[in-house]
C-alpha positions as CSV (number, residue, x, y, z in Angstrom):
1,M,75.9,44.3,199.3
2,L,79.0,46.3,198.6
3,S,81.7,44.7,196.5
4,N,85.3,44.7,197.7
5,V,85.9,47.5,195.3
6,A,83.4,49.8,197.0
7,K,84.6,48.7,200.5
8,S,88.2,49.6,199.5
9,I,87.3,53.3,199.3
10,G,85.4,53.2,202.6
11,Q,81.8,52.7,203.5
12,R,81.2,55.9,205.3
13,S,82.0,59.5,204.5
14,F,85.2,60.4,206.3
15,L,85.0,63.9,207.7
16,G,87.7,63.4,210.3
17,K,88.2,66.1,212.9
18,L,86.5,69.2,211.9
19,K,88.2,72.1,213.7
20,P,87.9,75.7,212.6
21,L,91.1,77.6,213.2
22,A,91.3,80.7,215.3
23,S,90.8,83.4,212.7
24,Q,88.8,86.5,212.1
25,P,85.4,85.3,210.9
26,Q,83.6,87.2,208.3
27,N,79.9,87.7,209.3
28,G,80.4,85.0,212.0
29,Y,82.0,82.5,209.6
30,A,85.6,81.1,209.6
31,S,88.2,82.1,207.1
32,E,90.0,78.7,207.4
33,A,89.7,75.3,209.1
34,T,91.8,72.2,209.7
35,F,90.9,68.6,208.9
36,E,92.3,65.2,209.6
37,T,92.4,63.0,206.5
38,R,92.5,59.3,206.3
39,A,96.0,57.8,206.8
40,F,98.2,57.5,203.7
41,K,99.7,54.1,203.0
42,L,103.4,54.3,202.1
43,H,105.8,52.1,200.1
44,N,109.6,52.6,200.3
45,L,109.1,55.9,202.1
46,E,110.1,56.7,205.7
47,E,107.6,59.5,205.9
48,G,104.7,60.7,203.9
49,P,102.2,63.6,203.6
50,S,100.7,65.1,206.8
51,T,97.2,64.0,207.6
52,N,96.5,67.4,209.2
53,V,95.5,69.8,206.5
54,T,94.4,73.4,206.3
55,L,91.6,74.7,204.0
56,T,91.0,78.4,203.5
57,K,87.5,79.6,202.5
58,E,88.9,80.8,199.2
59,D,90.3,77.4,198.3
60,A,87.2,75.6,199.6
61,L,84.9,77.5,197.3
62,K,87.3,77.1,194.4
63,Y,87.6,73.4,194.8
64,Y,83.8,73.0,195.3
65,G,83.2,75.1,192.1
66,Q,85.7,73.1,190.1
67,M,84.3,69.7,191.1
68,Y,80.7,70.9,190.6
69,M,81.6,72.2,187.1
70,I,83.2,68.9,186.1
71,R,80.1,67.1,187.3
72,R,77.7,69.4,185.4
73,M,79.9,69.2,182.2
74,E,79.9,65.4,182.3
75,T,76.1,65.4,182.8
76,A,75.7,67.7,179.8
77,A,78.1,65.4,177.8
78,G,76.1,62.4,178.6
79,N,72.9,64.0,177.5
80,L,74.5,65.2,174.2
81,Y,75.7,61.7,173.6
82,K,72.2,60.3,174.1
83,E,70.9,62.9,171.7
84,K,73.5,61.7,169.2
85,V,75.1,65.1,169.0
86,I,78.3,63.6,170.4
87,R,79.4,60.5,168.5
88,G,82.2,57.9,168.9
89,F,83.8,57.2,172.2
90,C,82.9,59.1,175.3
91,H,84.2,58.4,178.8
92,L,82.8,60.3,181.8
93,Y,84.7,61.4,185.0
94,S,81.7,61.6,187.3
95,G,82.6,60.4,190.8
96,Q,86.3,60.9,190.3
97,E,86.4,64.8,190.5
98,A,88.4,65.0,193.7
99,C,91.4,63.3,192.0
100,A,91.8,65.9,189.3
101,V,90.9,68.9,191.4
102,G,93.2,67.8,194.2
103,M,96.1,67.3,191.9
104,R,95.5,70.5,190.0
105,A,95.4,72.4,193.3
106,A,99.0,71.3,194.1
107,M,100.5,71.8,190.7
108,R,102.8,74.7,190.0
109,P,102.9,76.8,186.8
110,E,105.9,74.8,185.5
111,D,104.3,71.4,186.0
112,S,102.5,69.5,183.2
113,C,100.0,66.7,183.0
114,I,99.1,63.8,180.6
115,T,96.2,61.4,181.0
116,A,94.1,58.8,179.2
117,Y,90.7,59.1,177.6
118,R,88.7,60.2,180.6
119,C,90.0,63.7,180.2
120,H,87.2,66.2,180.0
121,G,87.6,67.4,183.6
122,W,91.4,67.7,183.3
123,T,91.0,69.7,180.1
124,Y,88.9,72.2,181.9
125,L,91.2,72.4,184.9
126,M,94.2,73.1,182.7
127,G,92.6,76.2,181.4
128,V,90.1,75.3,178.6
129,S,86.6,76.8,179.0
130,P,83.5,74.6,179.3
131,Q,82.6,75.9,175.8
132,G,86.0,74.6,174.5
133,V,85.4,71.2,176.1
134,L,81.8,70.7,175.0
135,A,82.4,72.1,171.5
136,E,85.3,69.7,171.1
137,L,83.0,66.8,172.1
138,T,80.5,67.9,169.4
139,G,83.1,68.4,166.7
140,R,82.7,72.1,166.3
141,S,85.2,74.7,165.4
142,S,85.2,76.4,168.8
143,G,86.4,73.2,170.4
144,C,89.8,73.3,172.1
145,A,91.3,71.1,169.3
146,R,89.0,72.9,166.7
147,G,86.7,69.9,166.7
148,K,89.2,67.4,165.4
149,G,90.2,65.6,168.6
150,G,86.8,64.8,170.2
151,S,86.4,63.2,173.6
152,M,89.7,61.4,173.9
153,H,92.1,64.0,172.3
154,M,91.8,67.3,174.1
155,Y,94.8,69.6,174.8
156,G,95.8,72.8,176.5
157,K,98.9,74.6,177.8
158,N,101.0,72.1,179.7
159,F,98.3,69.5,179.1
160,Y,99.3,66.8,176.6
161,G,95.9,65.0,176.4
162,G,93.7,63.0,176.3
163,N,95.1,59.7,174.8
164,G,93.1,56.9,173.3
165,I,95.5,53.9,173.6
166,V,95.4,52.2,177.0
167,G,98.6,53.0,179.0
168,A,100.4,54.6,176.1
169,Q,100.4,58.0,177.6
170,V,102.6,56.9,180.6
171,P,105.9,56.6,178.6
172,L,105.1,60.0,177.0
173,G,104.8,61.4,180.5
174,V,108.2,60.2,181.4
175,G,109.5,61.8,178.3
176,I,107.8,65.1,179.2
177,G,109.4,64.9,182.7
178,F,112.8,64.1,181.1
179,A,112.5,67.1,178.9
180,A,111.8,69.3,181.9
181,K,114.9,68.0,183.6
182,Y,117.0,68.3,180.4
183,N,115.9,71.9,179.7
184,G,116.2,72.9,183.4
185,T,112.6,74.2,183.7
186,K,112.2,72.6,187.2
187,G,108.8,71.2,186.3
188,A,107.4,67.7,186.9
189,C,105.0,65.7,184.8
190,I,102.0,64.0,186.3
191,A,101.2,60.9,184.2
192,L,97.8,59.4,184.9
193,Y,96.5,55.9,184.1
194,G,93.7,53.6,185.4
195,D,93.8,50.3,187.2
196,G,92.9,48.7,183.8
197,A,96.2,50.0,182.4
198,A,98.2,49.0,185.4
199,N,99.1,45.6,184.1
200,Q,100.5,46.9,180.8
201,G,104.1,45.9,180.3
202,Q,105.1,49.4,179.1
203,L,104.4,50.8,182.6
204,F,107.0,48.5,184.2
205,E,109.5,49.5,181.5
206,V,109.1,53.2,182.2
207,Y,109.1,52.7,186.0
208,N,112.7,51.5,185.4
209,M,113.5,54.1,182.9
210,A,112.3,57.0,185.1
211,K,114.1,55.7,188.2
212,L,117.3,55.0,186.2
213,W,117.4,58.7,185.0
214,N,115.7,60.2,188.2
215,T,113.1,61.7,186.0
216,P,110.7,64.2,187.7
217,C,107.6,62.2,187.0
218,I,104.6,61.4,189.2
219,F,102.9,58.2,188.2
220,V,99.2,58.3,189.3
221,C,97.0,55.2,189.1
222,E,93.4,56.3,189.4
223,N,92.0,53.1,190.8
224,N,88.2,53.3,190.2
225,G,87.8,49.6,190.8
226,Y,87.0,48.4,187.3
227,G,89.0,48.1,184.1
228,M,86.1,48.3,181.6
229,G,84.0,45.5,183.1
230,T,86.6,43.6,185.1
231,S,87.1,44.2,188.8
232,V,90.6,44.8,190.1
233,E,90.5,41.5,192.0
234,R,89.9,39.5,188.9
235,A,92.6,41.4,186.9
236,S,95.5,41.9,189.3
237,A,97.5,39.5,191.5
238,N,98.5,42.6,193.5
239,T,95.8,45.2,193.9
240,N,98.0,47.5,196.0
241,Y,99.0,49.6,192.9
242,Y,101.0,52.1,194.9
243,T,103.5,49.3,195.6
244,R,103.8,48.1,192.0
245,G,106.6,50.4,191.1
246,D,108.9,48.2,193.2
247,F,112.0,50.5,193.5
248,V,109.7,53.6,192.8
249,P,108.3,54.8,196.2
250,G,104.5,54.9,196.4
251,I,101.6,56.5,198.3
252,W,98.0,55.3,198.7
253,V,95.5,58.2,199.0
254,D,91.8,58.4,199.5
255,G,90.8,59.6,196.0
256,M,87.3,60.7,197.2
257,D,88.8,63.4,199.4
258,V,90.1,66.4,197.5
259,L,92.2,67.6,200.4
260,A,94.0,64.2,200.8
261,V,94.7,64.2,197.1
262,R,96.1,67.8,197.3
263,E,98.4,67.0,200.2
264,A,99.7,63.8,198.6
265,T,100.4,65.6,195.3
266,R,102.2,68.4,197.1
267,F,104.4,65.8,198.9
268,A,105.0,64.0,195.6
269,L,106.0,67.2,193.8
270,E,108.4,68.2,196.6
271,Y,109.9,64.7,196.5
272,T,110.5,64.5,192.8
273,S,111.6,68.2,192.5
274,A,114.3,67.5,195.1
275,G,116.0,65.3,192.5
276,K,114.9,62.0,194.2
277,G,113.4,60.7,191.0
278,P,109.9,59.4,190.3
279,I,107.1,58.6,192.8
280,L,103.9,56.7,192.4
281,M,100.4,57.6,193.7
282,E,97.3,55.4,193.8
283,T,94.1,57.3,194.3
284,A,91.2,55.0,195.5
285,T,88.2,56.4,193.7
286,Y,85.0,55.3,191.9
287,R,83.2,56.1,188.7
288,Y,79.4,56.4,188.7
289,S,78.9,55.8,185.0
290,G,79.9,52.8,182.9
291,H,83.4,52.5,181.4
292,S,82.1,54.5,178.4
293,M,78.7,55.6,177.2
294,S,78.1,52.3,175.5
295,D,78.5,50.5,178.9
296,P,75.5,50.7,181.3
297,G,77.9,49.8,184.1
298,T,75.5,47.4,185.9
299,S,76.4,44.0,184.5
300,Y,79.5,43.6,186.7
301,R,78.3,45.6,189.7
302,S,75.0,46.3,191.3
303,R,72.9,49.4,191.3
304,D,72.9,49.2,195.1
305,E,76.7,49.4,195.1
306,I,76.7,52.6,193.0
307,A,74.0,54.2,195.1
308,E,75.9,53.3,198.3
309,V,79.0,55.1,197.2
310,R,77.0,58.1,196.0
311,Q,75.3,58.4,199.4
312,T,78.4,57.9,201.6
313,R,81.5,58.8,199.6
314,D,80.6,61.4,197.0
315,P,83.5,63.8,196.8
316,I,81.4,66.9,196.1
317,T,78.9,66.1,198.9
318,S,81.8,65.3,201.3
319,L,83.5,68.7,200.6
320,R,80.1,70.4,201.0
321,E,79.7,68.9,204.4
322,K,83.1,70.0,205.5
323,I,82.5,73.5,204.3
324,L,79.1,73.8,206.1
325,T,80.2,72.0,209.3
326,T,83.2,74.3,209.8
327,E,81.2,77.4,208.8
328,L,83.6,78.2,205.9
329,A,80.6,79.3,203.8
330,T,76.8,79.4,204.0
331,V,74.3,77.2,202.1
332,E,73.3,80.3,200.1
333,E,76.9,80.9,199.0
334,L,77.2,77.3,197.7
335,K,73.8,77.6,196.0
336,E,75.0,80.8,194.2
337,I,78.1,79.0,192.9
338,E,75.9,76.1,191.7
339,G,73.5,78.4,190.0
340,K,76.2,80.2,188.1
341,I,77.8,77.0,187.0
342,R,74.5,75.5,185.8
343,A,73.9,78.6,183.7
344,E,77.4,78.6,182.3
345,V,77.2,74.9,181.3
346,D,73.7,75.4,179.8
347,T,75.0,78.3,177.6
348,A,78.1,76.3,176.6
349,T,75.9,73.3,175.7
350,K,73.7,75.4,173.4
351,N,76.7,76.9,171.8
352,A,78.3,73.5,171.3
353,K,75.2,72.4,169.5
354,N,74.8,75.5,167.3
355,D,78.4,76.3,166.5
356,K,79.5,75.7,162.9
357,E,81.0,72.3,162.0
358,I,84.5,72.3,160.7
359,S,85.2,72.5,157.0
360,V,86.9,69.9,154.8
361,E,89.9,72.3,154.5
362,E,90.1,72.3,158.3
363,L,90.0,68.5,158.5
364,T,93.2,68.2,156.5
365,A,95.0,71.1,158.2
366,D,97.7,70.9,160.9
367,I,98.1,67.2,160.5
368,Y,101.8,67.4,160.2
369,A,104.4,69.5,161.9
370,N,105.7,70.5,158.5
371,P,102.8,70.8,156.0
372,Q,103.0,68.5,153.0
373,N,101.3,68.1,149.7
374,L,100.2,64.5,149.5
375,T,98.7,64.6,146.0
376,A,101.4,62.3,144.7
377,V,100.8,59.6,147.3
378,R,99.1,56.5,145.8
379,N,96.2,54.6,147.4
380,T,95.0,57.6,149.5
381,L,91.4,58.6,150.0
382,P,90.2,61.6,148.0
383,L,90.2,63.6,151.2
384,A,93.9,63.0,151.7
385,E,94.7,64.4,148.3
386,L,94.0,68.0,149.5
387,T,97.0,70.2,150.3
388,H,97.9,70.0,153.9
389,K,98.5,73.4,155.4
390,R,98.9,75.0,158.8
391,L,95.9,77.1,159.9
392,G,96.9,77.6,163.5
393,K,99.9,77.8,165.8
394,A,100.5,74.6,167.6
395,V,100.2,74.6,171.4
396,N,103.4,73.7,173.3
397,M,105.6,74.1,170.3
């Protein structure tokens, strides 16, 4: 039996109308195709994104590769955690790949992003190599935060993390959007959070603040059905999260369809960039793993439910079917992409295990914007008595 959570994202893979456009095929294959996505649900909007979307072969292979890379990286991360090479918290993104890849596909160079602790995939999409992600997870010097951030605190250009406090990144996202407006950079900030954070009081505060100042911010609720081990029906009186911004317009989107997410994000960016203020998106998605590596994820849902979603709604399989059905690529082309990604992740995994660990000097460096000598501070640990210094140039500063 499927729970209401699984039913909410659909019981069958939705391929829509698969129609190759009239184009000049290469070796008998199409260069682009059109698809009909599931209908978007709207809140306080007279019109929304188009459900008729175009996908080029180039973009199809790019999105497929990105989603497959995230899936392989998360599989590698899970294995490293079981080997006790990764320690501490570790939250995997497997099953939710279409959300991040679809949003990233719509983002412009001037746009930025901030998310919660399920951030490995986003870190990769924002320009960090698989090596940089996996080495950060293992606490090695080649990690994107030089091994000091770990799973929940990864950063890159225009990517502000990776944040460990539930919901706390959303007010920061409004601040980033406000800074873009204040400085005239014309960018918008995508601030992501989960259904588990959706009942946080600070979210409702910043909905008001963002609307009051017409801040270019896109609030995105990645609704994967469960906040830790609690289903959305048990936690929220109103599970239509796209309506919860009240005076902030909202869109519901099928978060298992990378093309639907891309079109919704394009619409949202055009809306907020036109000076209309913030907008809220809810992506209906699903996580295959538990909340974190310490959670088997089967005490509050059945294995049959997880298997059903994998078989009928998997975002990677769904895109693969679209590509093959419309002859955008051959099976051999997709297998070649998969093989290269597996090899790259395998190499990155070995390097992440064998790279040198960070030194004690590194541990105490770059803690403050202005380096300080804390030797005179009482009641500090011996480690904190070292002189703080700057070893690297801060990103985004």
